[in-house]
DRENMI-363216 format. One record per residue: residue number from 1; residue in three letters; x, y negated, z negated of N, C-alpha, C in turn. Coordinates in pm, whole numbers, plus 50000, padded with zeros to 5 digits. Layout:
<recs>
 seq type  n.xx  n.yy  n.zz ca.xx ca.yy ca.zz  c.xx  c.yy  c.zz
 NUM  ALA     X     Y     Z     X     Y     Z     X     Y     Z
...
</recs>
This chain:
<recs>
 seq type  n.xx  n.yy  n.zz ca.xx ca.yy ca.zz  c.xx  c.yy  c.zz
   1  GLU 52778 89421 44144 52722 89278 44093 52736 89162 44218
   2  ILE 52663 89095 44227 52676 88968 44341 52651 88844 44225
   3  ASN 52719 88736 44260 52716 88646 44266 52706 88512 44345
   4  LYS 52672 88366 44305 52672 88291 44428 52812 88279 44527
   5  GLY 52905 88307 44481 53048 88300 44561 53051 88402 44625
   6  GLY 53020 88536 44583 53063 88654 44636 53025 88777 44595
   7  LEU 53105 88876 44581 53086 89018 44533 53138 89088 44449
   8  ILE 53103 89115 44342 53239 89188 44228 53245 89327 44251
   9  VAL 53381 89360 44328 53382 89492 44388 53493 89571 44244
  10  GLU 53402 89703 44252 53499 89740 44174 53587 89884 44239
  11  VAL 53739 89887 44204 53795 90009 44269 53923 90036 44181
  12  GLU 53904 90174 44167 53987 90284 44106 53960 90178 43941
  13  GLY 53862 90162 43894 53859 90136 43764 53903 89993 43749
  14  SER 53881 89948 43843 53918 89746 43786 53835 89674 43895
  15  ARG 53795 89594 43783 53688 89520 43874 53782 89328 43936
  16  GLY 53726 89354 44079 53799 89232 44138 53671 89133 44189
  17  PHE 53719 89002 44276 53642 88927 44363 53617 88920 44513
  18  LEU 53539 88951 44569 53566 88921 44729 53491 88809 44721
  19  PRO 53547 88688 44774 53472 88596 44810 53383 88601 44984
  20  ASN 53239 88552 44952 53194 88538 45056 53263 88485 45207
  21  SER 53340 88423 45212 53433 88364 45315 53535 88452 45341
  22  GLN 53541 88558 45280 53644 88694 45283 53546 88832 45345
  23  VAL 53397 88845 45333 53350 88998 45351 53323 88997 45497
  24  GLY 53341 89095 45554 53309 89129 45708 53227 89181 45742
  25  PHE 53178 89142 45872 53058 89118 45937 52993 89266 45934
  26  GLU 53079 89361 45954 53005 89511 45912 52921 89496 45794
  27  LEU 53046 89482 45683 52928 89483 45570 52824 89396 45514
  28  LEU 52780 89249 45593 52679 89140 45585 52540 89187 45633
  29  SER 52581 89242 45778 52495 89320 45870 52416 89346 45781
  30  LYS 52414 89444 45687 52364 89536 45572 52291 89526 45490
  31  ALA 52307 89417 45423 52241 89273 45395 52091 89207 45447
  32  GLY 52025 89301 45520 51895 89277 45577 51782 89236 45470
  33  LYS 51772 89293 45329 51657 89222 45245 51756 89100 45164
  34  GLY 51900 89084 45168 51953 88992 45096 52087 89047 45045
  35  MET 52170 88964 44988 52297 88981 44929 52286 89140 44831
  36  ASP 52167 89157 44737 52132 89272 44680 52147 89427 44708
  37  ASP 52131 89377 44841 52089 89494 44927 52275 89578 44910
  38  LEU 52404 89466 44907 52502 89535 44904 52535 89568 44796
  39  VAL 52467 89550 44663 52514 89630 44550 52510 89816 44554
  40  GLY 52624 89876 44543 52612 89999 44594 52706 90056 44687
  41  GLN 52729 89928 44758 52799 90009 44922 52938 90016 44894
  42  SER 52976 90119 44965 53123 90140 44980 53252 90023 45080
  43  LEU 53304 90014 45022 53360 89896 45161 53574 89935 45132
  44  THR 53620 89870 45255 53738 89911 45226 53836 89744 45204
  45  VAL 53879 89697 45132 53956 89596 45127 54072 89568 45128
  46  THR 54127 89470 45102 54279 89435 45113 54340 89318 45009
  47  VAL 54406 89377 44913 54416 89264 44760 54494 89134 44815
  48  ILE 54467 89033 44792 54514 88909 44854 54598 88795 44720
  49  GLU 54498 88888 44605 54590 88771 44471 54576 88868 44370
  50  ILE 54645 88826 44299 54665 88927 44165 54734 88793 44078
  51  ASP 54646 88820 43937 54661 88726 43832 54659 88801 43689
  52  GLN 54764 88853 43665 54705 88964 43523 54717 88901 43415
  53  ASN 54807 88786 43374 54768 88647 43328 54607 88638 43278
  54  ASN 54570 88582 43371 54406 88508 43388 54323 88665 43424
  55  ASN 54363 88803 43392 54284 88880 43424 54207 88864 43551
  56  LYS 54283 88817 43669 54260 88762 43827 54285 88909 43889
  57  LEU 54177 88891 43975 54207 89032 44177 54140 88976 44267
  58  ILE 54161 88928 44320 54103 88897 44454 54105 88973 44596
  59  PHE 54011 88954 44637 54033 89110 44782 53935 88990 44853
  60  SER 53990 89097 45005 53948 89022 45213 53937 89163 45191
  61  GLN 53868 89099 45336 53836 89203 45433 53862 89182 45580
  62  ARG 53958 89069 45570 53980 89031 45712 54108 89142 45763
  63  GLY 54109 89168 45873 54252 89231 45964 54182 89362 45940
  64  GLN 54073 89390 45944 54044 89512 45967 53918 89578 46082
  65  VAL 53989 89462 46193 53850 89467 46286 53909 89541 46418
  66  THR 53855 89632 46463 53887 89695 46576 53942 89635 46679
  67  PRO 54014 89664 46795 54047 89583 46891 53913 89595 46993
  68  GLU 53818 89730 47018 53756 89685 47081 53650 89529 47050
  69  VAL 53546 89530 46941 53527 89426 46857 53592 89310 46914
  70  LYS 53737 89280 46888 53828 89161 46927 53780 89169 47078
  71  ASN 53819 89228 47190 53804 89223 47307 53676 89190 47358
  72  LYS 53589 89244 47275 53432 89194 47272 53392 89064 47239
  73  LEU 53476 88987 47158 53452 88834 47091 53466 88698 47152
  74  ASN 53626 88800 47268 53696 88711 47366 53628 88705 47476
  75  GLU 53484 88760 47522 53411 88744 47613 53317 88599 47584
  76  PHE 53343 88588 47468 53206 88458 47466 53293 88296 47496
  77  LYS 53275 88205 47521 53304 88107 47575 53270 88001 47433
  78  LYS 53336 87914 47394 53310 87803 47317 53230 87701 47386
  79  ASP 53106 87680 47341 52973 87580 47375 52852 87615 47444
  80  ALA 52904 87767 47455 52778 87839 47476 52688 87843 47441
  81  LYS 52548 87846 47480 52431 87861 47463 52389 88034 47451
  82  VAL 52345 88102 47356 52329 88201 47327 52207 88279 47270
  83  LYS 52157 88343 47271 52014 88420 47202 52058 88520 47143
  84  GLY 52003 88517 46987 52031 88648 46950 51926 88671 46826
  85  LYS 51925 88808 46764 51838 88821 46637 51899 88840 46530
  86  ILE 51865 88771 46401 51887 88725 46274 51882 88882 46213
  87  VAL 52020 88874 46131 52000 89064 46067 51969 88988 45918
  88  ALA 52018 88881 45913 52025 88895 45737 52012 88730 45723
  89  VAL 51900 88739 45621 51923 88587 45587 51948 88573 45420
  90  LEU 52089 88526 45423 52093 88476 45287 52176 88353 45249
  91  PRO 52222 88370 45114 52164 88197 45104 52310 88055 45120
  92  PHE 52417 88151 45178 52494 88053 45238 52479 88041 45388
  93  GLY 52385 88134 45471 52350 88125 45611 52272 88247 45696
  94  LEU 52291 88213 45800 52203 88346 45857 52334 88434 45933
  95  VAL 52333 88614 45937 52395 88696 45987 52307 88675 46124
  96  VAL 52336 88677 46274 52296 88693 46369 52345 88798 46502
  97  ASN 52277 88881 46506 52325 88971 46606 52295 88899 46734
  98  VAL 52419 88887 46864 52432 88835 46993 52523 88897 47097
  99  GLU 52436 88992 47160 52487 89058 47257 52554 89187 47176
 100  GLY 52501 89202 47070 52558 89303 46979 52701 89234 46895
 101  SER 52784 89166 46936 52838 89108 46813 52802 89012 46724
 102  GLU 52869 89030 46580 52763 88997 46480 52833 88818 46431
 103  GLY 52752 88763 46417 52809 88612 46405 52719 88552 46275
 104  LEU 52757 88422 46303 52697 88378 46112 52712 88200 46122
 105  VAL 52565 88166 46127 52515 88066 46095 52545 88049 45910
 106  PHE 52630 87914 45889 52653 87880 45798 52525 87755 45778
 107  ILE 52525 87759 45651 52381 87655 45615 52344 87537 45615
 108  SER 52528 87490 45648 52573 87387 45692 52506 87319 45868
 109  ASP 52500 87445 45955 52515 87452 46022 52392 87471 46112
 110  VAL 52301 87505 46071 52175 87580 46040 52076 87418 46094
 111  SER 52099 87317 46002 51992 87194 46081 52070 87038 46024
 112  TRP 52036 86934 46099 52124 86810 46063 52097 86744 45902
 113  GLU 51963 86802 45820 51881 86842 45735 51942 86882 45638
 114  ARG 51973 86902 45514 52042 86945 45397 51915 86988 45366
 115  GLN 51916 87130 45344 51873 87270 45346 51918 87379 45182
 116  GLU 51797 87396 45147 51811 87503 44990 51796 87623 45030
 117  ASP 51668 87642 45106 51669 87780 45101 51576 87846 45218
 118  LEU 51722 87873 45300 51678 87952 45447 51563 88036 45461
 119  SER 51556 88112 45335 51437 88196 45342 51317 88151 45399
 120  LYS 51313 88047 45349 51144 87964 45369 51179 87923 45519
 121  LEU 51280 87953 45586 51244 87892 45711 51283 88017 45822
 122  TYR 51365 88109 45796 51423 88235 45898 51385 88357 45827
 123  LYS 51377 88451 45891 51348 88593 45881 51394 88661 45948
 124  THR 51459 88781 45827 51508 88888 45930 51431 88974 46077
 125  GLY 51507 88982 46194 51425 89002 46340 51403 88921 46373
 126  GLN 51364 88805 46346 51356 88662 46437 51495 88600 46537
 127  GLU 51427 88610 46615 51502 88581 46755 51478 88407 46780
 128  LEU 51612 88361 46831 51661 88219 46864 51780 88233 46901
 129  GLU 51820 88065 46927 51902 88053 47030 52032 87955 46927
 130  VAL 52109 88015 46999 52238 87973 46884 52360 87896 47029
 131  LYS 52406 87815 46930 52587 87781 47040 52699 87825 46935
 132  VAL 52790 87826 47022 52926 87909 46980 52994 87837 46956
 133  LEU 53040 87844 46840 53136 87739 46834 53300 87812 46797
 134  GLY 53323 87913 46846 53395 87936 46799 53388 88131 46771
 135  PHE 53513 88185 46697 53472 88321 46665 53604 88333 46573
 136  ASP 53618 88414 46464 53707 88444 46331 53724 88610 46409
 137  GLU 53856 88646 46444 53910 88794 46509 53910 88902 46347
 138  GLU 53969 88812 46317 54004 88888 46147 53935 88939 46113
 139  LEU 53767 88874 46105 53666 88907 46053 53575 88959 46152
 140  GLY 53572 88979 46244 53546 89021 46410 53363 88946 46369
 141  SER 53397 88830 46401 53247 88750 46380 53257 88654 46468
 142  LEU 53151 88575 46518 53129 88439 46575 53080 88359 46488
 143  ASN 53157 88210 46537 53129 88133 46425 52950 88056 46519
 144  LEU 52886 88030 46451 52759 87980 46570 52700 87890 46507
 145  SER 52629 87780 46554 52547 87670 46489 52417 87666 46587
 146  ILE 52332 87607 46486 52129 87576 46557 52170 87402 46546
 147  LYS 52222 87330 46469 52202 87220 46498 52228 87130 46580
 148  GLN 52362 87207 46635 52460 87154 46761 52369 87152 46900
 149  LEU 52255 87205 46903 52163 87230 47033 52097 87107 46992
 150  ILE 52114 87038 46947 51974 86930 46960 52080 86768 46866
 151  GLU 52053 86655 46919 52089 86560 46904 52098 86537 46725
 152  ASP 52185 86476 46714 52188 86413 46544 52095 86329 46552
 153  PRO 51995 86314 46487 51880 86181 46493 51930 86074 46408
 154  PHE 52022 86111 46327 52070 85982 46230 52118 85850 46326
 155  SER 52166 85905 46457 52204 85824 46542 52109 85707 46534
 156  LYS 52016 85809 46527 51919 85689 46605 51881 85626 46503
 157  LEU 51862 85699 46403 51751 85685 46295 51856 85502 46232
 158  ALA 52006 85562 46228 52106 85430 46160 52062 85298 46243
 159  GLN 52025 85297 46407 51985 85201 46447 51926 85095 46352
 160  ASN 51848 85083 46282 51734 85027 46156 51781 85020 46060
 161  TYR 51914 85006 46036 52052 84969 45972 52145 84870 46016
 162  PRO 52106 84802 46067 52219 84674 46067 52281 84623 45949
 163  THR 52402 84553 46004 52488 84512 45909 52423 84353 45835
 164  ASP 52422 84362 45686 52391 84261 45595 52200 84284 45594
 165  GLU 52161 84353 45674 52015 84343 45613 51971 84420 45480
 166  VAL 51851 84364 45473 51796 84376 45301 51683 84551 45303
 167  VAL 51762 84621 45256 51650 84699 45220 51621 84768 45113
 168  LYS 51490 84885 45111 51473 84874 44972 51415 85056 44989
 169  GLY 51552 85103 44891 51537 85189 44876 51524 85256 44676
 170  GLU 51504 85406 44717 51504 85456 44546 51602 85528 44543
 171  VAL 51659 85497 44416 51779 85545 44344 51764 85735 44371
 172  VAL 51865 85782 44390 51862 85964 44312 51939 86027 44279
 173  SER 52020 85958 44242 52176 85981 44148 52263 85923 44151
 174  GLN 52360 85892 43995 52474 85834 43984 52577 85910 43913
 175  THR 52707 85883 44073 52804 85994 43993 52939 85881 43975
 176  ASP 53032 85965 43993 53189 85874 43949 53225 85800 44120
 177  ALA 53158 85840 44200 53184 85775 44306 53089 85665 44350
 178  GLY 52945 85650 44310 52862 85571 44287 52737 85591 44299
 179  VAL 52622 85547 44304 52488 85538 44352 52399 85554 44460
 180  THR 52345 85723 44485 52313 85724 44639 52147 85698 44596
 181  PHE 52119 85629 44721 51972 85580 44715 51909 85648 44881
 182  LYS 51801 85681 44900 51749 85706 44975 51587 85623 45021
 183  PHE 51599 85631 45179 51537 85543 45230 51408 85629 45241
 184  LYS 51273 85536 45316 51166 85584 45357 51200 85721 45442
 185  ASP 51261 85692 45573 51270 85793 45674 51350 85876 45603
 186  GLY 51385 85905 45524 51490 86029 45450 51621 85989 45497
 187  VAL 51672 85881 45512 51841 85820 45535 51892 85795 45419
 188  GLU 52030 85836 45334 52071 85854 45241 52178 85720 45254
 189  GLY 52189 85674 45160 52279 85561 45127 52354 85551 44986
 190  LEU 52487 85524 44956 52574 85535 44891 52643 85357 44868
 191  LEU 52601 85312 44717 52608 85215 44672 52800 85248 44583
 192  PRO 52925 85206 44624 53050 85280 44580 53025 85214 44419
 193  SER 53091 85257 44350 53110 85248 44240 53181 85098 44156
 194  SER 53263 85069 44304 53292 84959 44277 53264 84821 44276
 195  LYS 53171 84857 44385 53028 84736 44418 52886 84730 44295
 196  MET 52918 84852 44189 52772 84835 44138 52808 84711 43997
 197  GLU 52644 84640 43977 52678 84542 43932 52648 84596 43756
 198  ALA 52766 84514 43736 52781 84527 43575 52635 84585 43457
 199  ASN 52566 84452 43489 52437 84494 43409 52359 84519 43459
 200  THR 52355 84585 43576 52215 84624 43618 52250 84803 43611
 201  THR 52056 84864 43610 52074 85007 43501 52008 85031 43663
 202  TYR 52099 85172 43709 52049 85241 43821 51958 85394 43801
 203  GLU 51931 85391 43746 51778 85492 43733 51710 85543 43803
 204  PRO 51754 85706 43806 51686 85848 43908 51534 85786 43953
 205  GLY 51465 85782 44050 51354 85700 44092 51307 85557 44128
 206  LYS 51386 85463 44066 51408 85344 44085 51399 85310 44173
 207  SER 51303 85220 44185 51304 85126 44325 51419 85008 44372
 208  MET 51484 84970 44446 51545 84859 44450 51637 84824 44586
 209  SER 51608 84667 44596 51660 84598 44710 51824 84597 44715
 210  VAL 51882 84659 44844 52051 84686 44869 52054 84605 44989
 211  LEU 52227 84586 45026 52247 84495 45163 52318 84625 45220
 212  VAL 52299 84646 45346 52350 84698 45421 52472 84702 45476
 213  ASP 52613 84769 45423 52730 84756 45414 52818 84768 45589
 214  SER 52772 84932 45612 52816 84919 45716 52757 85076 45735
 215  VAL 52801 85137 45860 52711 85243 45890 52823 85362 45912
 216  ASP 52799 85465 45845 52888 85601 45865 52826 85698 45950
 217  ILE 52836 85695 46070 52787 85824 46162 52879 85937 46099
 218  GLN 53004 85952 46101 53052 86074 46080 53018 86204 45958
 219  ARG 52971 86077 45860 52918 86134 45694 52792 86102 45699
 220  ARG 52707 86041 45814 52582 86066 45823 52511 85971 45671
 221  ARG 52616 85841 45646 52542 85741 45568 52526 85614 45528
 222  ILE 52474 85582 45503 52474 85386 45484 52547 85367 45394
 223  ASN 52703 85299 45384 52724 85208 45322 52658 85119 45264
 224  LEU 52639 85064 45135 52559 84974 45073 52606 84910 44935
 225  ALA 52568 84741 44951 52647 84666 44842 52542 84589 44825
 226  PRO 52569 84548 44662 52457 84491 44551 52380 84374 44653
 227  PHE 52254 84354 44627 52154 84262 44698 52178 84152 44577
 228  ILE 52221 84066 44632 52299 83921 44523 52149 83818 44497
 229  THR 52035 83812 44407 51958 83772 44426 51980 83573 44353
 230  SER 52052 83592 44269 52074 83469 44153 52213 83412 44201
 231  THR 52229 83316 44197 52377 83173 44292 52428 83194 44100
 232  GLU 52325 83234 44011 52434 83171 43905 52592 83295 43932
 233  GLY 52717 83179 43852 52836 83220 43845 52891 83205 43988
 234  LEU 52816 83190 44140 52889 83193 44236 52974 83046 44246
 235  ILE 53097 83005 44327 53128 82913 44383 53154 82890 44489
 236  TYR 53068 82729 44548 53125 82729 44698 53218 82650 44692
 237  LYS 53282 82688 44807 53381 82586 44853 53363 82532 44988
</recs>
């Protein structure tokens, strides 16, 4: 069977789990029309965890790579720009054939913006340029990126959010961490729970004015503070 996190594998009558991160690329390359294509495939796995009390059995395909594949991977230089062809479009990334070697572009490395469904953007057989981030000898795969070929647009957009600037955004969600806002240019900001006003409601879809506290380039996020319009309760010294 297939689930969001990986494959349910049956070995000698016992069922176990093979996480996506432990699937070898020889198997992933057979998922041309999606992960469902892997149902019924025979494979060799290694047992990496057994927990009889919780009926837990975890498998891996690491360490099954031939010396020839490893040597080929070592021919690729880090940060090199190469051309490849998409072998499979999967929920968690793109399997790409680069000069006969298999590689994976994780969904987080496809675009600087969050992507939910890669099948709407890419198709099997499509050619594209990717950047080599490194390789995994134990899985016999290249670690690839598409987004690293272009500059992060957030760096320029962040210039529109100077410290102490009042900006208007829409409430997206509220969690224990705080309230997430989205602004008209697509940039997201976080109002930490520690700075939320006690008597203010933050309903999704609500438009509110907030204050720019700082910009976090690494997290691609604007840190926010409440925009106080009332002087009630304030003490001036």
